[in-house]
N, C-alpha and C positions, 0 to 999 in steps of 0.2 A: 495500410500503416506499412512502412518498411520492417524489416527483419528484428532490425535491429534499435527501432526507437523507441522512447521511454515504455509507451502505452503496451507495445508487446512483451517488454521486456518485465513490465510489472505484471502481465496478466500472468505469463510464463512463471515467474518468481512466486507469485500467489498461490500457484497451485502446486509446485516443490516444495513450499513454506510449509503450506496444511498436509502433504504427504510425509514429510520429516517431523510431524507430531508438534509444530509451532504454533497452531492455530490459537494458542492462547495468548501471542504474540500481537500477531496481524491475520487478519482472515476475510472472507467475503461472509458480509452479512446472509441471513437464512432466505433472504428473494434473490439474492445472487445478483440484485442491482449497485451493490455499492461494496466498499471494504471499509473495514474500521481498523485503527492502531490502539489495540486494547491496554498494550503495555510501552508506551512510549519509552521506557531506561531500556529494556531490554532490546526494545526495535532500534534505539541508537548503538546498544553495544553491541547486539548477537545479529540483527539480521542486515542492515546498511553495510557493514564492511564485509559479508560475505555474499551477498546476493546484489546489491547496487552498488559495486568496486569503491564502497567506503566513503562515497559520498555524505556531507552533513545532512542532519536533519531539514535544516532551512534550505539547502540545494534541493531536497527532494520535495520541499513544500513549494518550490519554485518551478520543479518541473511539473507536478501535477496542476499547477494555475495555469503555464503555460500551454501545456494540452489540452486545457477546457476542463479539469476537474473541478467540482465544486463540492464545498464540504456543506452537509447538514445540517442545518443551525436548530430545530427543532423535532419533534416527534420520535416515534420508534427509533429510526435510524439515525439519530441526532450524533453528531462526532464521525460519523462514515463519511467519504467521500464517493460521489458518482459521477459518471460521463455521459 
């Protein structure tokens, strides 16, 4: 992936977000294979403006889909996204 591509940016930002104590908003699942948005309201209000250049939630979802991320719809990791 290119350094400025969405998947690279997502991975780097997830690490930064966790390091800054915001893992209650979005974080990797314990298995490390997927991430989950725990609080959509705070994600839209605090995370997207700072870490994702202020894109909208629907734009974020489109980027996930465009780059092949899949929403987990059942099981222990339900609600998470994996690639």
